[in-house]
C-alpha positions in Angstrom: -3.4 -24.8 -0.5 -3.0 -21.3 0.4 -3.1 -18.9 -1.8 0.4 -17.3 -2.9 0.8 -13.6 -2.6 4.0 -12.2 -4.5 5.1 -9.2 -2.7 7.8 -6.3 -2.0 8.2 -5.1 1.6 8.6 -1.4 1.0 6.5 -1.3 -2.2 3.4 0.9 -1.5 1.0 -1.3 -3.8 1.9 -4.5 -1.9 2.0 -3.0 1.3 -1.8 -2.3 1.2 -2.5 -5.9 -0.2 -0.8 -7.2 2.8 -2.6 -4.7 5.1 -6.0 -6.1 3.6 -4.7 -10.1 4.0 -3.9 -9.0 7.8 -7.2 -7.6 8.2 -9.0 -10.3 7.0 -7.7 -13.2 8.7 -7.1 -15.0 5.4 -3.5 -16.7 5.4 -1.4 -16.8 2.3 1.8 -18.0 1.4 4.3 -14.8 1.3 6.8 -14.9 -1.8 9.1 -11.6 -1.1 10.7 -10.8 -4.5 13.9 -9.1 -5.0 12.9 -6.6 -7.5 16.2 -6.7 -9.8 15.8 -10.7 -9.9 12.5 -11.1 -10.2 11.6 -14.8 -10.0 10.4 -16.7 -13.1 7.1 -18.2 -11.2 6.3 -14.4 -10.9 6.7 -13.5 -14.4 4.8 -16.9 -15.5 1.8 -15.8 -13.3 1.7 -12.3 -14.4 3.7 -10.8 -17.2 3.8 -7.2 -16.0 6.5 -8.4 -13.4 5.2 -5.9 -10.7 4.0 -6.5 -6.9 1.6 -7.3 -5.6 0.5 -10.7 -7.5 -2.1 -13.0 -6.1 -2.1 -16.6 -7.1 -5.2 -18.3 -5.9 -5.3 -22.0 -5.3 -7.7 -22.7 -8.4 -5.1 -20.7 -10.7 -6.8 -17.4 -11.2 -4.4 -14.5 -11.0 -5.2 -11.5 -9.2 -2.7 -8.8 -10.1 -3.8 -5.4 -9.1 -3.4 -4.4 -5.8 -7.0 -3.0 -4.9 -8.6 -6.0 -6.4 -6.2 -8.3 -3.9 -7.5 -5.8 -0.8 -11.1 -6.5 -2.1 -10.6 -10.2 -2.5 -9.2 -10.5 1.0 -12.1 -8.6 2.4 -14.6 -10.2 0.5 -13.4 -13.2 2.0 -14.0 -11.7 5.8 -14.1 -8.2 6.7 -14.2 -8.3 10.5 -12.9 -4.5 10.7 -15.6 -3.2 8.1 -13.0 -1.9 5.9 -15.3 -2.3 2.8 -17.2 0.5 4.1 -14.7 2.7 3.9 -14.0 1.8 0.0 -14.2 5.5 -1.5 -13.0 4.5 -5.0 -12.7 8.0 -6.4 -10.5 9.1 -3.4 -8.6 6.3 -4.2 -8.3 7.2 -8.0 -6.7 10.5 -6.9 -4.2 9.0 -5.0 -3.4 6.5 -7.6 -3.6 8.7 -10.6 -2.2 12.5 -10.0 -0.9 12.1 -6.6 1.5 8.9 -7.4 2.4 10.9 -10.5 3.8 13.7 -8.7 5.1 11.6 -6.0 7.0 9.8 -8.2 8.6 13.0 -9.9 9.3 14.8 -6.5 11.1 11.4 -5.0 12.9 10.4 -8.4 13.8 13.7 -10.0 16.7 12.3 -11.9 14.7 9.3 -13.2 12.3 11.4 -14.5 14.2 14.6 -15.7 11.6 16.9 -13.3 11.3 19.9 -11.0 10.9 18.0 -7.9 10.1 21.3 -6.3 6.9 21.5 -8.5 5.9 18.3 -8.2 6.0 18.3 -4.4 4.0 21.5 -4.5 1.0 20.0 -6.4 1.3 16.7 -4.2 1.3 19.0 -1.3 -2.1 20.6 -2.1 -3.5 17.0 -2.7 -2.4 16.1 1.2 -3.9 19.5 2.1 -7.3 18.1 1.0 -7.0 14.7 2.7 -6.0 16.8 6.0 -9.5 19.1 5.4 -11.2 15.5 5.3 -9.5 14.0 8.3 -10.2 16.8 10.6 -14.0 16.0 10.5 -13.2 12.2 12.4 -9.5 11.3 12.1 -10.0 9.3 9.2 -11.1 9.4 5.2 -14.4 7.9 5.2 -15.6 6.3 8.2 -14.7 6.8 12.0 -12.3 4.2 11.6 -9.2 3.0 9.9 -10.8 1.5 6.6 -9.9 0.4 2.8 -9.6 4.1 1.7 -7.2 4.9 4.6 -5.0 1.9 4.3 -4.9 2.1 0.2 -3.5 5.4 0.5 -1.5 5.7 3.8 1.3 3.9 2.3 1.7 6.7 -0.4 1.5 9.1 2.1 4.3 7.3 4.1 6.5 7.4 1.2 6.0 11.2 0.7 6.8 12.1 4.3 9.9 9.7 4.0 11.2 11.7 1.0 11.9 14.9 3.1 10.7 14.4 6.9 11.9 18.0 7.6 9.3 19.4 5.2 6.6 17.0 5.9 6.7 17.4 9.3 6.7 21.4 9.2 3.5 21.2 7.0 0.5 22.9 8.4 -1.3 19.7 8.5 -1.7 18.3 11.9 -4.7 16.4 11.1 -2.7 14.5 8.5 0.4 14.1 10.2 -1.6 12.7 13.2 -3.4 10.2 10.9 -0.2 9.1 9.6 1.3 8.7 13.0 -1.4 6.2 14.1 -0.9 4.6 10.9 2.5 3.6 11.6 1.8 2.9 15.5 -0.9 0.6 13.9 -1.2 -3.2 14.5 -1.7 -3.9 11.0 1.5 -2.0 10.0 3.7 -3.6 12.6 2.5 -6.9 11.0 2.9 -6.0 7.3 6.6 -4.9 8.2 9.0 -7.3 9.3 11.7 -8.4 7.4 11.0 -11.1 5.1 13.5 -13.1 3.4 13.7 -13.4 -0.1 11.7 -16.4 -1.6 13.5 -19.0 -3.5 12.1 -21.6 -5.6 13.1 -24.4 -3.3 12.6 -22.6 -0.1 10.3 -23.5 2.8 6.6 -21.8 2.5 6.4 -18.4 4.5 2.6 -18.3 6.2 1.5 -14.8 6.3 0.5 -13.8 8.6 2.6 -15.8 10.8 
């Protein structure tokens, strides 16, 4: 039996989990979730009810995206992504940057001043741009774990107001984002997936 990965195509946490699965060469059974109608099997596996969730053949559940990335790369890491596992840098992304990104992207949901939150998030992106000026990547001279863990969130920020993002004086960050979007890994994780149903035929991922 293959591991089962519950996912949602556009969720940045699920995107980075799928990226590591692709990079590792491990094949899973992908179950695309409709978030407004979460399947009972997902909720039974993980009460938190968010994606991604990985269910291993022995029954162990891994329900944090970074843990799924590290699990997949622990099985096989042909592209040496684990060389670029900068936990402190990822923690900034998952903590303060995600906080401000959510309040910039969804001000009506949070009752927030979107421009104030955009400004703080932009300062964090400027720090990434400085890092990227050295070798075009965040840690190693190639796309590695930190890049692929953070890039989906930068993509989400850029898509919130493309005109604003494209006008920022952050050329290294913009080039890095563009190379991520043009990468084979991104192409592999972003086809449209049919929503999973209990009696559907298993979907192997990567195909």
